[in-house]
BALOBA-1460 file (C-alpha; in Angstrom, 3 decimals):
// residues 338
<rec num="1" residu="m" x="-22.375" y="-101.954" z="29.785"/>
<rec num="2" residu="n" x="-24.315" y="-99.296" z="28.152"/>
<rec num="3" residu="f" x="-20.816" y="-97.400" z="27.175"/>
<rec num="4" residu="f" x="-20.012" y="-100.234" z="24.982"/>
<rec num="5" residu="k" x="-23.179" y="-100.520" z="22.910"/>
<rec num="6" residu="a" x="-22.883" y="-96.411" z="22.382"/>
<rec num="7" residu="l" x="-19.128" y="-96.723" z="21.469"/>
<rec num="8" residu="i" x="-20.510" y="-99.747" z="18.453"/>
<rec num="9" residu="s" x="-23.348" y="-97.946" z="17.295"/>
<rec num="10" residu="w" x="-23.523" y="-96.836" z="13.760"/>
<rec num="11" residu="k" x="-25.082" y="-93.369" z="14.651"/>
<rec num="12" residu="l" x="-22.058" y="-92.734" z="16.759"/>
<rec num="13" residu="w" x="-19.204" y="-93.275" z="14.006"/>
<rec num="14" residu="l" x="-21.714" y="-91.982" z="11.503"/>
<rec num="15" residu="s" x="-21.836" y="-89.208" z="13.427"/>
<rec num="16" residu="i" x="-17.853" y="-89.029" z="13.940"/>
<rec num="17" residu="v" x="-17.893" y="-89.545" z="10.086"/>
<rec num="18" residu="l" x="-20.133" y="-86.291" z="8.908"/>
<rec num="19" residu="g" x="-18.332" y="-84.532" z="11.655"/>
<rec num="20" residu="i" x="-15.062" y="-84.713" z="10.281"/>
<rec num="21" residu="a" x="-16.438" y="-84.379" z="6.543"/>
<rec num="22" residu="l" x="-18.126" y="-81.056" z="7.440"/>
<rec num="23" residu="i" x="-14.750" y="-79.706" z="9.029"/>
<rec num="24" residu="v" x="-12.640" y="-80.907" z="5.728"/>
<rec num="25" residu="g" x="-15.397" y="-79.413" z="3.588"/>
<rec num="26" residu="l" x="-14.866" y="-76.002" z="5.636"/>
<rec num="27" residu="w" x="-11.113" y="-76.237" z="5.466"/>
<rec num="28" residu="f" x="-10.764" y="-76.421" z="1.951"/>
<rec num="29" residu="l" x="-13.738" y="-73.980" z="1.451"/>
<rec num="30" residu="s" x="-12.036" y="-71.572" z="3.548"/>
<rec num="31" residu="f" x="-8.911" y="-71.870" z="1.900"/>
<rec num="32" residu="k" x="-9.796" y="-72.129" z="-1.207"/>
<rec num="33" residu="f" x="-11.816" y="-68.397" z="-1.248"/>
<rec num="34" residu="l" x="-9.172" y="-66.789" z="0.513"/>
<rec num="35" residu="n" x="-6.561" y="-67.801" z="-2.016"/>
<rec num="36" residu="e" x="-8.974" y="-66.592" z="-4.258"/>
<rec num="37" residu="f" x="-10.282" y="-63.197" z="-2.605"/>
<rec num="38" residu="t" x="-6.249" y="-62.483" z="-1.689"/>
<rec num="39" residu="n" x="-5.128" y="-63.565" z="-5.486"/>
<rec num="40" residu="h" x="-2.818" y="-65.548" z="-3.379"/>
<rec num="41" residu="g" x="0.347" y="-66.146" z="-5.908"/>
<rec num="42" residu="v" x="-0.979" y="-63.646" z="-8.417"/>
<rec num="43" residu="e" x="1.465" y="-60.549" z="-8.629"/>
<rec num="44" residu="v" x="1.146" y="-57.302" z="-10.767"/>
<rec num="45" residu="s" x="4.720" y="-55.364" z="-11.623"/>
<rec num="46" residu="v" x="4.227" y="-51.373" z="-11.059"/>
<rec num="47" residu="p" x="4.541" y="-50.167" z="-14.380"/>
<rec num="48" residu="d" x="6.908" y="-47.056" z="-14.899"/>
<rec num="49" residu="l" x="5.003" y="-43.838" z="-14.680"/>
<rec num="50" residu="s" x="7.651" y="-41.010" z="-14.764"/>
<rec num="51" residu="d" x="7.364" y="-40.170" z="-18.502"/>
<rec num="52" residu="l" x="3.523" y="-40.307" z="-18.667"/>
<rec num="53" residu="t" x="0.796" y="-37.879" z="-18.187"/>
<rec num="54" residu="i" x="-2.017" y="-38.283" z="-15.109"/>
<rec num="55" residu="q" x="-4.394" y="-39.443" z="-17.697"/>
<rec num="56" residu="q" x="-2.264" y="-41.887" z="-19.239"/>
<rec num="57" residu="a" x="-0.976" y="-43.052" z="-16.059"/>
<rec num="58" residu="m" x="-4.633" y="-43.537" z="-14.871"/>
<rec num="59" residu="k" x="-5.511" y="-45.475" z="-18.003"/>
<rec num="60" residu="k" x="-2.650" y="-48.296" z="-17.824"/>
<rec num="61" residu="l" x="-3.329" y="-48.428" z="-14.078"/>
<rec num="62" residu="d" x="-6.984" y="-49.265" z="-14.840"/>
<rec num="63" residu="e" x="-5.898" y="-51.730" z="-17.554"/>
<rec num="64" residu="l" x="-3.823" y="-53.675" z="-14.757"/>
<rec num="65" residu="n" x="-6.478" y="-53.457" z="-12.254"/>
<rec num="66" residu="l" x="-4.892" y="-51.346" z="-9.974"/>
<rec num="67" residu="r" x="-6.375" y="-48.688" z="-8.320"/>
<rec num="68" residu="y" x="-4.291" y="-45.160" z="-7.540"/>
<rec num="69" residu="e" x="-4.637" y="-42.066" z="-5.029"/>
<rec num="70" residu="v" x="-3.660" y="-38.702" z="-7.220"/>
<rec num="71" residu="d" x="-2.130" y="-35.748" z="-5.144"/>
<rec num="72" residu="s" x="-2.013" y="-32.500" z="-7.227"/>
<rec num="73" residu="i" x="-2.408" y="-29.626" z="-4.605"/>
<rec num="74" residu="k" x="1.340" y="-28.203" z="-5.252"/>
<rec num="75" residu="f" x="1.895" y="-26.464" z="-8.556"/>
<rec num="76" residu="t" x="5.599" y="-25.962" z="-9.650"/>
<rec num="77" residu="e" x="6.745" y="-24.328" z="-13.197"/>
<rec num="78" residu="e" x="9.607" y="-26.906" z="-13.135"/>
<rec num="79" residu="h" x="7.539" y="-29.621" z="-15.318"/>
<rec num="80" residu="p" x="4.640" y="-29.933" z="-16.908"/>
<rec num="81" residu="p" x="1.648" y="-29.514" z="-16.054"/>
<rec num="82" residu="f" x="-0.583" y="-32.499" z="-15.342"/>
<rec num="83" residu="s" x="2.991" y="-34.531" z="-15.546"/>
<rec num="84" residu="i" x="3.709" y="-36.973" z="-12.826"/>
<rec num="85" residu="l" x="6.600" y="-36.078" z="-10.073"/>
<rec num="86" residu="e" x="6.409" y="-38.940" z="-8.058"/>
<rec num="87" residu="f" x="4.402" y="-42.420" z="-7.326"/>
<rec num="88" residu="f" x="4.787" y="-45.222" z="-5.182"/>
<rec num="89" residu="p" x="5.220" y="-48.164" z="-4.893"/>
<rec num="90" residu="s" x="8.336" y="-47.476" z="-7.484"/>
<rec num="91" residu="a" x="8.376" y="-49.183" z="-11.038"/>
<rec num="92" residu="g" x="8.924" y="-52.721" z="-11.020"/>
<rec num="93" residu="a" x="7.282" y="-53.431" z="-7.426"/>
<rec num="94" residu="k" x="5.278" y="-56.667" z="-6.743"/>
<rec num="95" residu="v" x="1.956" y="-56.164" z="-5.936"/>
<rec num="96" residu="k" x="-1.133" y="-57.433" z="-5.915"/>
<rec num="97" residu="p" x="-4.357" y="-56.802" z="-8.242"/>
<rec num="98" residu="g" x="-6.450" y="-54.013" z="-6.507"/>
<rec num="99" residu="r" x="-3.524" y="-52.122" z="-4.646"/>
<rec num="100" residu="r" x="-3.688" y="-48.612" z="-4.373"/>
<rec num="101" residu="i" x="-0.809" y="-46.479" z="-6.208"/>
<rec num="102" residu="f" x="-0.054" y="-43.137" z="-4.690"/>
<rec num="103" residu="i" x="1.074" y="-40.343" z="-6.924"/>
<rec num="104" residu="k" x="1.925" y="-37.119" z="-7.000"/>
<rec num="105" residu="s" x="1.096" y="-35.203" z="-10.003"/>
<rec num="106" residu="n" x="1.711" y="-31.881" z="-11.243"/>
<rec num="107" residu="p" x="-1.991" y="-29.947" z="-11.522"/>
<rec num="108" residu="s" x="-2.267" y="-27.161" z="-14.661"/>
<rec num="109" residu="t" x="-1.508" y="-24.163" z="-12.819"/>
<rec num="110" residu="w" x="-1.023" y="-22.778" z="-9.340"/>
<rec num="111" residu="r" x="-4.367" y="-23.494" z="-6.651"/>
<rec num="112" residu="p" x="-6.475" y="-20.127" z="-5.880"/>
<rec num="113" residu="v" x="-5.211" y="-17.752" z="-3.596"/>
<rec num="114" residu="e" x="-6.992" y="-15.427" z="-1.390"/>
<rec num="115" residu="l" x="-6.666" y="-11.648" z="-1.817"/>
<rec num="116" residu="p" x="-4.976" y="-10.011" z="1.056"/>
<rec num="117" residu="d" x="-7.186" y="-6.871" z="2.184"/>
<rec num="118" residu="l" x="-4.481" y="-4.065" z="1.087"/>
<rec num="119" residu="i" x="-7.450" y="-1.212" z="1.088"/>
<rec num="120" residu="d" x="-5.627" y="2.141" z="3.303"/>
<rec num="121" residu="k" x="-2.477" y="0.096" z="3.240"/>
<rec num="122" residu="s" x="1.205" y="1.432" z="2.265"/>
<rec num="123" residu="k" x="2.221" y="0.469" z="-0.770"/>
<rec num="124" residu="r" x="5.094" y="-1.285" z="0.591"/>
<rec num="125" residu="l" x="3.236" y="-3.430" z="2.936"/>
<rec num="126" residu="a" x="1.111" y="-4.409" z="0.280"/>
<rec num="127" residu="l" x="4.053" y="-5.556" z="-2.042"/>
<rec num="128" residu="t" x="5.138" y="-7.326" z="0.563"/>
<rec num="129" residu="q" x="2.131" y="-9.445" z="1.176"/>
<rec num="130" residu="l" x="1.224" y="-10.011" z="-2.481"/>
<rec num="131" residu="h" x="4.889" y="-10.998" z="-2.989"/>
<rec num="132" residu="m" x="4.654" y="-13.583" z="0.513"/>
<rec num="133" residu="r" x="0.992" y="-14.992" z="-1.810"/>
<rec num="134" residu="g" x="2.662" y="-15.402" z="-4.858"/>
<rec num="135" residu="f" x="1.382" y="-12.544" z="-6.539"/>
<rec num="136" residu="v" x="2.716" y="-10.439" z="-9.388"/>
<rec num="137" residu="v" x="2.261" y="-6.906" z="-9.245"/>
<rec num="138" residu="g" x="1.394" y="-5.361" z="-12.730"/>
<rec num="139" residu="d" x="1.064" y="-1.533" z="-13.350"/>
<rec num="140" residu="t" x="0.874" y="0.738" z="-10.355"/>
<rec num="141" residu="i" x="-1.753" y="3.957" z="-11.090"/>
<rec num="142" residu="y" x="-1.599" y="6.636" z="-9.102"/>
<rec num="143" residu="i" x="-4.847" y="9.138" z="-8.697"/>
<rec num="144" residu="e" x="-5.819" y="12.197" z="-6.624"/>
<rec num="145" residu="d" x="-5.890" y="11.115" z="-3.468"/>
<rec num="146" residu="p" x="-4.118" y="12.779" z="-0.183"/>
<rec num="147" residu="a" x="-2.816" y="9.640" z="1.439"/>
<rec num="148" residu="k" x="0.197" y="9.254" z="-0.643"/>
<rec num="149" residu="d" x="1.233" y="5.428" z="-1.485"/>
<rec num="150" residu="a" x="-2.144" y="3.974" z="-0.150"/>
<rec num="151" residu="v" x="-3.709" y="1.699" z="-1.642"/>
<rec num="152" residu="l" x="-7.309" y="2.824" z="-2.780"/>
<rec num="153" residu="a" x="-8.119" y="-0.216" z="-4.992"/>
<rec num="154" residu="v" x="-7.005" y="-3.519" z="-6.753"/>
<rec num="155" residu="l" x="-7.293" y="-4.727" z="-9.951"/>
<rec num="156" residu="y" x="-7.564" y="-7.853" z="-11.531"/>
<rec num="157" residu="g" x="-8.103" y="-8.085" z="-15.659"/>
<rec num="158" residu="g" x="-8.944" y="-4.454" z="-15.365"/>
<rec num="159" residu="d" x="-12.328" y="-5.116" z="-13.019"/>
<rec num="160" residu="t" x="-11.894" y="-3.968" z="-9.434"/>
<rec num="161" residu="i" x="-11.705" y="-7.173" z="-6.905"/>
<rec num="162" residu="p" x="-12.720" y="-7.216" z="-2.994"/>
<rec num="163" residu="a" x="-10.607" y="-8.903" z="-0.378"/>
<rec num="164" residu="g" x="-10.977" y="-12.510" z="-0.026"/>
<rec num="165" residu="k" x="-11.231" y="-13.158" z="-3.797"/>
<rec num="166" residu="l" x="-9.768" y="-16.569" z="-5.063"/>
<rec num="167" residu="l" x="-7.294" y="-16.048" z="-7.409"/>
<rec num="168" residu="p" x="-4.991" y="-18.725" z="-8.925"/>
<rec num="169" residu="k" x="-1.306" y="-18.025" z="-7.925"/>
<rec num="170" residu="g" x="1.205" y="-16.178" z="-10.090"/>
<rec num="171" residu="s" x="-2.047" y="-14.021" z="-11.003"/>
<rec num="172" residu="v" x="-1.105" y="-10.450" z="-12.109"/>
<rec num="173" residu="v" x="-2.859" y="-7.769" z="-9.862"/>
<rec num="174" residu="d" x="-2.491" y="-3.539" z="-10.589"/>
<rec num="175" residu="l" x="-2.785" y="-1.382" z="-7.549"/>
<rec num="176" residu="i" x="-4.255" y="2.054" z="-7.780"/>
<rec num="177" residu="l" x="-2.732" y="4.415" z="-5.374"/>
<rec num="178" residu="g" x="-3.022" y="7.841" z="-4.113"/>
<rec num="179" residu="r" x="-1.029" y="10.284" z="-5.210"/>
<rec num="180" residu="g" x="-0.554" y="13.188" z="-2.535"/>
<rec num="181" residu="f" x="0.052" y="16.495" z="-2.603"/>
<rec num="182" residu="n" x="3.103" y="17.928" z="-3.848"/>
<rec num="183" residu="m" x="4.302" y="21.098" z="-2.244"/>
<rec num="184" residu="d" x="4.921" y="24.544" z="-4.279"/>
<rec num="185" residu="m" x="3.421" y="23.997" z="-7.341"/>
<rec num="186" residu="p" x="2.432" y="26.954" z="-9.944"/>
<rec num="187" residu="v" x="-1.062" y="27.892" z="-9.471"/>
<rec num="188" residu="p" x="-2.867" y="27.447" z="-13.279"/>
<rec num="189" residu="n" x="-3.618" y="30.641" z="-14.864"/>
<rec num="190" residu="v" x="-8.189" y="30.426" z="-15.020"/>
<rec num="191" residu="e" x="-8.840" y="33.767" z="-16.005"/>
<rec num="192" residu="g" x="-10.972" y="34.278" z="-18.674"/>
<rec num="193" residu="m" x="-12.269" y="30.108" z="-18.329"/>
<rec num="194" residu="s" x="-16.222" y="29.618" z="-17.711"/>
<rec num="195" residu="l" x="-16.646" y="28.133" z="-14.449"/>
<rec num="196" residu="t" x="-16.893" y="24.427" z="-15.561"/>
<rec num="197" residu="q" x="-13.462" y="25.064" z="-17.282"/>
<rec num="198" residu="a" x="-11.754" y="26.591" z="-14.282"/>
<rec num="199" residu="r" x="-13.007" y="23.394" z="-12.126"/>
<rec num="200" residu="r" x="-11.797" y="21.047" z="-14.330"/>
<rec num="201" residu="i" x="-8.490" y="23.024" z="-14.435"/>
<rec num="202" residu="l" x="-7.952" y="22.951" z="-10.810"/>
<rec num="203" residu="k" x="-8.800" y="19.460" z="-10.673"/>
<rec num="204" residu="n" x="-6.623" y="18.223" z="-13.277"/>
<rec num="205" residu="q" x="-3.770" y="20.040" z="-11.290"/>
<rec num="206" residu="f" x="-4.297" y="18.783" z="-7.605"/>
<rec num="207" residu="f" x="-6.146" y="22.022" z="-6.699"/>
<rec num="208" residu="d" x="-9.042" y="22.394" z="-4.576"/>
<rec num="209" residu="m" x="-12.298" y="24.992" z="-5.119"/>
<rec num="210" residu="g" x="-12.244" y="27.934" z="-3.130"/>
<rec num="211" residu="q" x="-14.635" y="30.098" z="-2.211"/>
<rec num="212" residu="i" x="-16.442" y="31.703" z="-5.588"/>
<rec num="213" residu="y" x="-17.618" y="35.623" z="-5.320"/>
<rec num="214" residu="y" x="-19.501" y="37.546" z="-8.126"/>
<rec num="215" residu="f" x="-19.514" y="41.278" z="-9.718"/>
<rec num="216" residu="g" x="-22.693" y="41.899" z="-10.320"/>
<rec num="217" residu="n" x="-26.231" y="40.359" z="-9.687"/>
<rec num="218" residu="v" x="-25.789" y="37.535" z="-12.845"/>
<rec num="219" residu="r" x="-25.615" y="33.820" z="-11.301"/>
<rec num="220" residu="d" x="-25.327" y="32.163" z="-14.517"/>
<rec num="221" residu="t" x="-22.601" y="30.252" z="-14.918"/>
<rec num="222" residu="a" x="-22.896" y="29.655" z="-18.144"/>
<rec num="223" residu="v" x="-22.437" y="32.937" z="-19.338"/>
<rec num="224" residu="l" x="-19.591" y="34.756" z="-16.518"/>
<rec num="225" residu="r" x="-15.764" y="34.276" z="-16.644"/>
<rec num="226" residu="v" x="-13.551" y="34.300" z="-14.227"/>
<rec num="227" residu="v" x="-11.588" y="37.827" z="-14.097"/>
<rec num="228" residu="y" x="-9.551" y="37.587" z="-10.806"/>
<rec num="229" residu="q" x="-8.196" y="34.462" z="-8.580"/>
<rec num="230" residu="d" x="-5.906" y="34.072" z="-5.724"/>
<rec num="231" residu="p" x="-3.662" y="32.791" z="-5.502"/>
<rec num="232" residu="p" x="-2.268" y="34.362" z="-8.431"/>
<rec num="233" residu="p" x="-1.316" y="32.527" z="-11.777"/>
<rec num="234" residu="l" x="1.929" y="30.618" z="-11.356"/>
<rec num="235" residu="d" x="2.164" y="31.897" z="-8.241"/>
<rec num="236" residu="l" x="3.864" y="28.518" z="-5.848"/>
<rec num="237" residu="y" x="1.305" y="26.722" z="-3.838"/>
<rec num="238" residu="d" x="0.821" y="23.475" z="-1.894"/>
<rec num="239" residu="e" x="-1.274" y="21.227" z="-3.840"/>
<rec num="240" residu="g" x="-5.020" y="20.285" z="-2.306"/>
<rec num="241" residu="l" x="-5.410" y="23.501" z="-1.250"/>
<rec num="242" residu="p" x="-8.658" y="25.962" z="-2.422"/>
<rec num="243" residu="v" x="-8.009" y="28.576" z="-5.103"/>
<rec num="244" residu="s" x="-11.055" y="31.243" z="-5.194"/>
<rec num="245" residu="l" x="-12.662" y="32.609" z="-8.158"/>
<rec num="246" residu="w" x="-14.165" y="36.125" z="-8.765"/>
<rec num="247" residu="l" x="-16.679" y="35.564" z="-11.281"/>
<rec num="248" residu="s" x="-18.482" y="38.075" z="-13.702"/>
<rec num="249" residu="t" x="-19.533" y="39.063" z="-17.174"/>
<rec num="250" residu="s" x="-17.759" y="42.123" z="-17.233"/>
<rec num="251" residu="t" x="-14.243" y="42.375" z="-18.685"/>
<rec num="252" residu="r" x="-11.119" y="42.454" z="-16.282"/>
<rec num="253" residu="a" x="-10.400" y="46.303" z="-18.106"/>
<rec num="254" residu="g" x="-14.112" y="47.225" z="-17.327"/>
<rec num="255" residu="l" x="-13.562" y="45.873" z="-13.659"/>
<rec num="256" residu="k" x="-10.145" y="47.995" z="-12.999"/>
<rec num="257" residu="r" x="-11.453" y="49.808" z="-9.940"/>
<rec num="258" residu="q" x="-12.463" y="46.822" z="-8.590"/>
<rec num="259" residu="i" x="-10.045" y="44.833" z="-9.863"/>
<rec num="260" residu="d" x="-7.173" y="47.377" z="-8.247"/>
<rec num="261" residu="s" x="-9.173" y="46.909" z="-4.684"/>
<rec num="262" residu="l" x="-8.432" y="43.174" z="-4.686"/>
<rec num="263" residu="d" x="-5.006" y="43.793" z="-5.253"/>
<rec num="264" residu="l" x="-3.955" y="45.789" z="-2.777"/>
<rec num="265" residu="v" x="-5.977" y="42.898" z="-0.475"/>
<rec num="266" residu="y" x="-3.929" y="39.725" z="-2.339"/>
<rec num="267" residu="r" x="-1.623" y="41.649" z="-4.260"/>
<rec num="268" residu="r" x="0.242" y="43.960" z="-2.367"/>
<rec num="269" residu="k" x="4.004" y="42.923" z="-1.627"/>
<rec num="270" residu="l" x="5.233" y="43.030" z="1.394"/>
<rec num="271" residu="d" x="8.935" y="44.727" z="1.761"/>
<rec num="272" residu="e" x="11.643" y="45.156" z="4.633"/>
<rec num="273" residu="k" x="9.723" y="48.716" z="5.823"/>
<rec num="274" residu="d" x="6.751" y="46.081" z="6.934"/>
<rec num="275" residu="s" x="8.886" y="44.279" z="9.386"/>
<rec num="276" residu="l" x="8.570" y="45.195" z="13.193"/>
<rec num="277" residu="f" x="12.113" y="44.510" z="13.740"/>
<rec num="278" residu="y" x="12.657" y="47.139" z="10.906"/>
<rec num="279" residu="n" x="10.088" y="49.811" z="12.308"/>
<rec num="280" residu="s" x="11.848" y="49.364" z="15.610"/>
<rec num="281" residu="i" x="15.312" y="50.406" z="14.411"/>
<rec num="282" residu="e" x="14.124" y="53.014" z="12.671"/>
<rec num="283" residu="s" x="12.588" y="54.265" z="16.119"/>
<rec num="284" residu="s" x="15.522" y="54.008" z="17.824"/>
<rec num="285" residu="k" x="17.594" y="56.132" z="15.733"/>
<rec num="286" residu="s" x="15.335" y="58.587" z="16.680"/>
<rec num="287" residu="i" x="15.904" y="58.351" z="20.348"/>
<rec num="288" residu="n" x="16.751" y="61.665" z="22.249"/>
<rec num="289" residu="i" x="19.797" y="60.689" z="24.347"/>
<rec num="290" residu="s" x="18.837" y="62.723" z="26.979"/>
<rec num="291" residu="d" x="15.774" y="61.031" z="27.673"/>
<rec num="292" residu="l" x="18.111" y="58.153" z="28.482"/>
<rec num="293" residu="p" x="18.966" y="56.863" z="32.229"/>
<rec num="294" residu="e" x="22.329" y="57.870" z="33.283"/>
<rec num="295" residu="e" x="24.041" y="54.339" z="32.940"/>
<rec num="296" residu="i" x="23.012" y="54.325" z="29.588"/>
<rec num="297" residu="r" x="23.900" y="57.680" z="28.539"/>
<rec num="298" residu="n" x="27.391" y="57.062" z="29.564"/>
<rec num="299" residu="q" x="27.885" y="54.301" z="27.849"/>
<rec num="300" residu="v" x="26.290" y="55.870" z="25.054"/>
<rec num="301" residu="k" x="29.261" y="58.557" z="25.429"/>
<rec num="302" residu="y" x="31.912" y="55.494" z="25.898"/>
<rec num="303" residu="d" x="30.866" y="54.022" z="22.943"/>
<rec num="304" residu="q" x="31.400" y="57.074" z="20.781"/>
<rec num="305" residu="n" x="34.557" y="58.325" z="22.218"/>
<rec num="306" residu="i" x="35.584" y="54.035" z="21.010"/>
<rec num="307" residu="n" x="34.254" y="55.003" z="17.751"/>
<rec num="308" residu="q" x="36.633" y="58.035" z="17.616"/>
<rec num="309" residu="g" x="39.889" y="56.748" z="18.369"/>
<rec num="310" residu="m" x="40.140" y="56.978" z="21.726"/>
<rec num="311" residu="r" x="42.027" y="54.248" z="23.829"/>
<rec num="312" residu="p" x="39.207" y="52.242" z="26.577"/>
<rec num="313" residu="d" x="41.604" y="54.274" z="28.816"/>
<rec num="314" residu="d" x="41.526" y="57.296" z="27.827"/>
<rec num="315" residu="k" x="38.332" y="58.190" z="29.398"/>
<rec num="316" residu="p" x="37.123" y="61.566" z="29.146"/>
<rec num="317" residu="k" x="37.537" y="63.938" z="31.806"/>
<rec num="318" residu="s" x="34.191" y="65.803" z="31.849"/>
<rec num="319" residu="t" x="32.048" y="62.559" z="32.899"/>
<rec num="320" residu="p" x="33.943" y="61.743" z="36.357"/>
<rec num="321" residu="s" x="31.236" y="59.218" z="36.849"/>
<rec num="322" residu="t" x="32.683" y="56.927" z="34.346"/>
<rec num="323" residu="q" x="36.223" y="57.524" z="35.846"/>
<rec num="324" residu="g" x="37.947" y="54.660" z="37.396"/>
<rec num="325" residu="t" x="35.190" y="52.223" z="36.067"/>
<rec num="326" residu="t" x="34.915" y="49.584" z="33.182"/>
<rec num="327" residu="r" x="31.312" y="49.279" z="32.397"/>
<rec num="328" residu="p" x="29.568" y="46.303" z="30.160"/>
<rec num="329" residu="r" x="28.171" y="47.498" z="26.792"/>
<rec num="330" residu="i" x="24.890" y="48.058" z="26.464"/>
<rec num="331" residu="d" x="23.426" y="47.476" z="23.011"/>
<rec num="332" residu="t" x="20.519" y="49.966" z="22.316"/>
<rec num="333" residu="t" x="19.281" y="48.770" z="19.274"/>
<rec num="334" residu="g" x="15.673" y="49.094" z="18.956"/>
<rec num="335" residu="i" x="14.997" y="50.381" z="22.499"/>
<rec num="336" residu="s" x="12.099" y="53.052" z="22.118"/>
<rec num="337" residu="i" x="10.746" y="55.396" z="24.739"/>
<rec num="338" residu="e" x="7.562" y="55.836" z="23.231"/>
């Protein structure tokens, strides 16, 4: 009974009506809001961006209420700077307003590249590393240094730059390289020059300054002049080796005795008589054959007979000890009994 009374109660039906109205309202509002939020039924055609610059493309997409994401990492010289290389979705595609368009743009230049550490590396290795990173080598400047073709510094725009410096790819850099030392180069003539002039000349021609000696008690290099040098002028000498100098306020003519003494030490030319081999040959010529051992004396006599035209089998009868035997030849050159 209570059930039927509740079933026909106006309050029940009022609740049902209100519930249905609420559900219908929520359904209507939800779908209307979603349509507005998602732009249901609204589409925009993606414009053709291929002939535009990145600035023009961004302005056009803003007018169409389209978002964009630009990638301009890789530079290519085949296209102008800031030109559009690729974009997605393609031109003419239907998208909703607010859709993100992905654009690949050509930057204005190469992105910065880190300069590798080239100091003390060989020229060949430096050129390889620079080429791999997209750098261009301009001038190679050689300066005095024992390490031939070793990289001493890297220049960019005339300034020295350290390793790790970021430079645009394709930048032109110059290399400072060690010249190394040549062999058998003529020694410059610095006789008659001041010490300052001689030092500059030697340095410019890649010779080192050796010992400095003085004739007399004067030590003021402003008034002293080079009167003697070793090695002598135009003598062939290896670069990087020292050249010794003698200084004096007097002229070479006034120091003839001292110069002659130095010539005995530094200018004396060796001839064949200074050879130990030559001396041994000369000593062997003065050997008394009678002082030699019997076997060597017999051999010497045998050689003399051969030189006089006797056949090897014509042994002298006066030397029975040699008959019937053939002795090996013994070279007595250089033998000394001293």
